[in-house]
N, C-alpha and C positions, 0 to 999 in steps of 0.2 A: 859386340857390347850393346850397340843401339838396338839390334834385333831382339836381344834378351829383354832389355828395358821395355821395348814396344810390346813384347809378348806379355810381360808382367802387367802393363797397363790394360791390355786387352782382357786378361783373366779377371782383373778387378772390376772392369766395366761389365763383363759378362755376369759376374756374381751379383752385382747391383741390380741387374735386370732380372736374373733368374732366381736368385735367393735359395739355391739348393745346396745341401752339404757336399754333393759330388762336384759341384762347380767350385765351391770354396777350396776344395783340396788342391786345385791347381795353383792357388796363390802361394802357399808355403813352398811348394816344389819350385815354382819359378823364382821366388824370392831367394831360395837357397842357392840356386845356380847363379843368380845375379850377384849376390854377396860373395859367394865363393870365387867367382871369376874376378870381381873387383879386388878382393883381398890378395888373391894369388898374383894378380897382375901388378899390384903395388909391391909385393914381395920380390917379384922378379926384377922390377925396375931398380931395386937397391943392390942386386947382385952384379958383380963385374962380369961374371960368366955363368951361363946356365948349364947345368949338368943334364945328362940324358934323361934321368928320372924326372927332373923338373920340366923338360920338354914334353915328356909323356903325360905328366899331370896336367900341363897346360892344354895338351891336345884333348885329354879326357874332358876337361871343363868346357873347352870350346865345342868339341863334338857333342857332348851331352847337352849343352845349351842349344845347339842347332837341332838335335834330335827332339828336345823338349818343345822347341818352337814348332817343328813340323807336326809332332803329335798333338800339341795344343790347337794348331790350325785345323787339323782334321776333326778333332773332338768338338771344337767350337762350331765348325760348319754343321756337324751332325746335330749338335744341340740346337742350333738355330733352326734346322729342318724339323726337328722334333717339336720345338716350340711353335713353329708355324703350323705343323700338322695338328697340334692340339688346339691352336686357335681356330684353324679351319673346321675341326670337328665341332667345337663349341658354336661356331658360327652356323654350321649346317644344322645343328640341333635347334637353333633358335631362329633360323631364317628360312624363308621359302626359296627353294632352288630356282624356280622359274622367274620370279620377279626380283629376287634379292631383298625383298621386304621382310621385316620381322614376321614370324608366324603367330598362330593363336596362343601357343604356350608362352612366347615372349610377351605377347600382348597382355595376357592375364597377369603375368609376373609384374609388368610395368604398372598396370592398373592397381594391383594389390599394393605395390610400393607407394603409389600416390595416395591410396586410402590410408595407409599407415602414416604417411607424412602429413596427412590432413590434420592430425591432432596438434601438430606444432605450427604448420604453415597456414592452416585454415583456407587452403586454396581449393576452390570449387573447380570442377571440370565437367566437360560434356563428352559423351561417346557418340560419334557419328558413324553409322554403318551405311555403306553404299553397296547396294546389291544390284548386279546387272540383270535386267529382266530377260526372261525366256532364253537363258544361255544354253540350256539343253538342246533347244531347237537349232541353235547355231552349230553346236557340236555334231548334231545329226546331219546337217546339210553339208558342212565343210570338213568334217572329221575332227577328232579330239586334238590331233596335232596342230591343225590350223586354228582350232579354238584356243590352244595355248599361245599361239602367236598373237592372237587378238588380245588375250589377257595381258601379255607382256606389253603390248602397245598401250593398252588402257592404263596399266599401272604406271608406265612412263609418263603419260599425259597427266595422271593424277599427281605424281611426284613433282612435275613441273609447276603445278598450281600450289601445292602445299608448301608453306614456309618451313625452313630448316628446323625451327624449334617445335614444330608439331609432330608428334609421334604418329606414324602411319604404318599399318600392318595389313597383311593379307590374312584375314581371319578364317576364311574357308575358300572353297573352290572359286566362286565368282563373287566373293564378298570381301570388301575392304573396310577397315575400321580406323578411325583417327581419334586421337585424344586432344581435345581443344581446351586449354586452360583458361580460367577466368571468363566463362561464357556470359557472365552478367555484364561484361563490358563490350559484348559483341551482339549484334542483331543476328540471332541464329537463322531466322528465316531468310534474310538477305544473303548471309554467308552460304547457305545451302543452295540458294538460287544461283549464286555466282559460280559455285562448284559445278552445278548441272549445266549452266550456260557454257562454261569452259570445256566440259566433256562432250557437249552436244555438237560434235563434228565427226564426220565419217572416218572410220579406220579402213585401211586397205588390206585385202587378203585375196590372193589369186587375181590381182588386177580388178577386184570388185570392191566398191565402196560399201561398207557395212556400218549402219547406224546402230549404236548400242545405247539403249535407254536404260535408266536406272531409277531405283526407288530408295529413299533415304529414311532411316529411322534414328531418332535421337533420344538419349536418356541422360539425365543430369545427376551428378553426385554432389551432395548427399541426398538430394530430394527424392530420387527414384531407386535407391538401393544402398545397402550398407557394406557390401563386399564386391569383389571383382566380378564373380560369376553372376551375381544378382543384377548389377548395373548393365553388364554385357547382354544378359538375357532380356532385360527390359528394353534395351535398344533394339534387339531383334523383334520383340513384340511390337514395338512402334512401327518398325519397318513392315512387318506382316499386316499390321492394321492399315498402313498406307496403301498396300497392295489391295487389301480387301475393299477399301472405299475408292480405289483408283485415283489416289492423290500422289503427287510427286514426292511428298515427304510427310512425316508425322512425328510429333513429339509425344513421348510416352504419356498415356492417360489411363490410370487404373480402371476407372469406371467404364471406359469405352473399349477396353481391350480384353482379350483372353489369352491364356498362355499357349505358346507354341513350343512343344518339346518333341524331340525325336523319340523313337521307341526305346533307344538305349537309355536316354535320360529318364524317361518315364518308368522304365523297368527298375532302375536304381532307386528312384524316388518312391516307387510303389513298395519296394522291399522295406524301406524305412517306415513307410506309412502303415504297413501290415504289422510291423513289430510293435507299434504304439497304437494301432487301430485308430488312425487319424481320420475317421470318417464320421458322417452324420446321416441320420435318417430323416427324410421328409415324408409327409403323408398327404396323398391326394384323395379327396373324398369321391366316392362313387355313388350315383343315384340309384337306389333300388326302386324300380318303377312300381312294382306290385305292393311294396311295403315301404313307403317313404320314411317312416319313423325308424326303420332299421338302418344302422350306420355301417358303412363299409369304407375302408381306406385301402389304397395301394401304397406299400412301403417302398420308397425310392432312395437308393443310396446316393450320397453326395460326398465328394472328396474335396474339401475346401483347402485352398492354398494361401488364404489371407488376401487382404486388400480387395475383398468383395468379389473374387472370382474363384472358379474351381475347375477341376478336370472332369470332363464329361464321362459318364459311364461307358459310352460307346468307344472312348479312347483308351480307358484303362482296363475294362473287363476282359477284352481279348488278350491283353498282355498278362493279366492275372491267370487266365486259363493256360497260357503257354508256359508260365513260370510255376504253375501248380500252387499259386497263392490263392486261387479261387476258393479252395476248401475252407481256408481260414476266414476269408471274407464272408462266405455264405454262413458259416457258423456264427460269426459276429452279428450278421444281420438277423439271423433267426433268434439268437439269444436276446438281442436288444429288443426285437419285436415282441417276443413272448414275455420278457420282463415288463415291457410297457403295458401289455395286455393285463398283466397281473396288477399293475398299479391302478389302471382304470377299473379293474374288477372290484378293487377295494372301495372305489368311489361309486360303485353300482352302475358303472358304464361298461357295456359289453359289445363293443364294435367287432366287426370281422375285419381282418387285415390280410391282404394278398401280398405274397413275397415271391419274387422272381428267383428261379433256379437256372443255373447254366447247364450246358450239355455235359460238362464234367460231373456235375452234382448228381445227375440221375444215373450215372455209372458207378456211384460211390455206395458200396454196401454198408458203410458206417453211418450213412445219413439217417436211416430209420432208428438205430439204437440211440443216436445223438438226440433226435427229436423226442424219443421216449423219455430220456433223462431230463430234458428240458420241461416236459409236461409234469413230470414227478416233482421237480424242484420248485416250479412256480405255481403248480396247482391251478392251471387254467383249463377251460374246456377246449379240447383240440379242434372242435368244430368252428372255433373262432379264427382258425388259421386256414388260409387257402394258399397252396403252392402253385405257381405258374410255371409251365414248361413250354418252351417254344416248339412249334410244330416241327421245325427242321431238326432240332436236337433230339426230339423223340424218335424221329425216323432214322437216325444214324445207326442205332442198334435196337430195333423194336423189341426183341426178346428180352434183352437186358433191361430196357426201360420199363417194360411191363412187370418184370419181376420186382424191381425196386419200388415202382409205384404201387403195386398191390400191397406190399408190406407197409408202406406209408399210409395207404388208404385204411388199413385195418386199425390204425391208431385213432381214426375218426377225423382225419384231416381231409379237407376238400381239395380237389385237383382241377386245374384249369389249363387249357391249351392257349398260349399267348401267340399273338401275331398270326392268327389262323388265316389261311388263304395265300400265304407267301411261300409255303413249302409244296411238296408233292406227295402228300400222305395218301395212302390207300384207304378207301372207306372200310375195307374188311379189317385192316389193322386198327383203324380208328375205333371201330365198333367194339373191338376186343380190349381196348384200354379202359381202365377204371376212372373215366373222366366225368366230372360234374358240371363243367362249364367250358364254354368256347368263347374266346375273346377275338372279335373280328379285327383284323389289322387296320390301322388308321388310313392306309393308302386307298382302301376301298370305301372308307366312311367319309373322308373330307369332301370329296366331290360327288357324293351320292346323289344330290339333288340335280346335278347337271350331266350325269353320265348314266345312260340307260343300261350299259353293260354292268357297271358297278352296282347299280340298283338291283339288277337281276341277281348278281352274285350274293349281295347281302340278304335279299329275300330268300334265296334258296338255302343259304347257310342257316338262317333262322329256322326254316322248315326242317332242315337236316338235323340241327341240334335238338329241336323239340321232339323229333322222332326218336332220338336216342336218349330222351329224358335229361337233356343238358340245358342249363341256362345259357343265355347269350348276352355278352357284354360288347358294347360298341365303344371303342376308344377314339380319341381325337375329335370329339364333338365340341365345336367352337361356337356354334350359334344356336339360338333358341329354335329357329325354324328346323334346323337339322335334328335337334333333339326331339322335338315334337313329332317329326315324321318317323323317326326310329321307334318311338313309343307306339305310334299308330300301326306299325307293321309287325309288332310283337316282340321288340327288343326288351329284355328283362332288366338290364342295367346300362346306365349311361355314364361314361367317363370322359372328361375333357374340361377345358377352361370355361365352358358355358356353366357347368355346375360348380366347379371349384378347381383352384390351382394348387400345386404342391405347396405345403406349408411346413415350417420347422415345428418342433415339438411345442414350443410356447404358443405359436399361432394355432396349432391343432387343438390344444387344450381350450383356447379361447373360442374356437369354432364349435367345439363340442358343448361348451357351457351355453353358448348362444342357442345352439340347436335344441338342447334339452329344455331351455327356458321357453322357446317357441312351442315345442311339443307339449309342455305342461300347460301352457295357456290354451292351446287348442283343445286339450283333453278336458280342461275345466269348463270351457264353453260348451262342450258337448254334454 
C-alpha cells in the first residue's frame, strides 16, 4: 500500500516537472490501482471469511500494483535520462565544450534580449572583448592541443576574476566577451586595467611558463549600436583599433575606426548592397599637362556603411569578382558615370572620365553591347569615357582581351592600362593592344626623386609609351616637386593629392564651377 502511494506521489511530481501528456497518463493508472486496492481491502476487512476468488482478486490488485510500481520506476528513470540528454544537448548547443562558457550564439541571444529589455528597464550595458595576442604563434610552437590547454587555463583565470552576475562567453577561438551592466557607474578604464593586471601572470604548459598578453575592445549600448550584431561588431572594431595603435585597450570611436569584417560577412553584406546598389561615386581630378583647361576625372567607387566610414574597394572588389557580382557593379558604375556626363553636357561642361574595369569585365562579351546602349540612351560623346584595365588582368587571356577591347575601341572609347609596371606584359602583346594611354603605377612614382632605379623605369616607360603613340599618366603624385619633375620628363597627365583629392558629386560640381570661373577670367584677360 505504501509503495503504491509512494509511486503515485512520484508520478505526480514527475508530471509537474515534465508537463508531458505521456507523463500525465501514469497518474490515473496509479490512482486506479491505489483506489482499487484501498476499496477492496476495506471490503475484505468486513468479510468473516475470504473466498478463493477474493484471494485471487486481492493478488491481482497487489501484483498489478507491484508491477505498476516497477514499470513506473523503469519509465521514470528513462524519462529522467531523456530529460538530462535534452538538457545536455541544449547546453552543448549554447556552450563552448572546451571552457564550458556560453558560445557566440548564446552571447548574441543574451545581448539581443538585453536590447529588447532596454525599452522597459533603460539599463545600459558595455560589451568588453578580450583577445589573446598572437595566439596562432602559440599553437604553432606548442601544438593546437596544448593551445587548448592554455585557453582552458586562461578562461579559468578569467572566470575567477569576473563576478557571478556578469555574463562571460567565449565568442571565438581566442576571444572572450563579457556583458557589463550599468557601465556609467563603473570606471571602464580602471576595470579593464584590473582585468589585464589579474590576467598578467604566466600560465604553465609542458613545464614552461607562457605569458599571454591581450587586447581589449569596448562598445557601449545604446551609444554604439542598436542591435546585438552591431554592438558586438563595434566592440571588435575597437579591439582591432587598439591593436593597430598598439594600445592595451580602446573604446569604440566611429571617427577613428574602420570596419573589420571577414570575407564571409563581407560577401553577405555585398549581396545586399548590390541588390540596392548602395554605392557612391567619387571623382578625382587629373591634370592635363599639355591642355590645363581640359578637365579629366577618375571615377572611384565607394561603399559607405554609415557613421563616416566605408569598405575599401581593395576589400570588396575581389569578393565581387569571386561571387560574380562584379558585372552588376561595373554596369552601375558605367551607367552612373555616363548619366553624370550627360548632366554636365547639358550645362556645357564636357570633362573626360576614367572608369576602372576588372579582369572579369574584359572577358565579358556583353560589355560592348551594354556600352553601346548607354551611349544611345544618354547621347554623350564616347570619347569622353576612358576605360582603365590593369596590366595583369589584360595578360591573363591576351587574345580574349584584345577581342573585347577592339570592339569597345570601335565605339570611340579611349583605353588605358592601369598600374603599369606591376605585371609582366610582353612588349609584343602590348604593342598589339588598342591602347591610348599608360598609367604608371604609384609604387614607381612616389619615391621617384630618391630612387635612381625607379627614375629610370619611369623615364623608359614614358619613352616606350610615346613610341607607341600613347599618353602617359603618373598616379600617386603627392608633392609639387614630384609633379614638376614628371612634367619636365614628358609626363602627359598628373594624378594625385598634389593636384586634387577624390570628391563626392557635390564637391566635384563646386570644383568644376570654380575651375570654369578661373578659366573664363584667364580667357577674358587674354
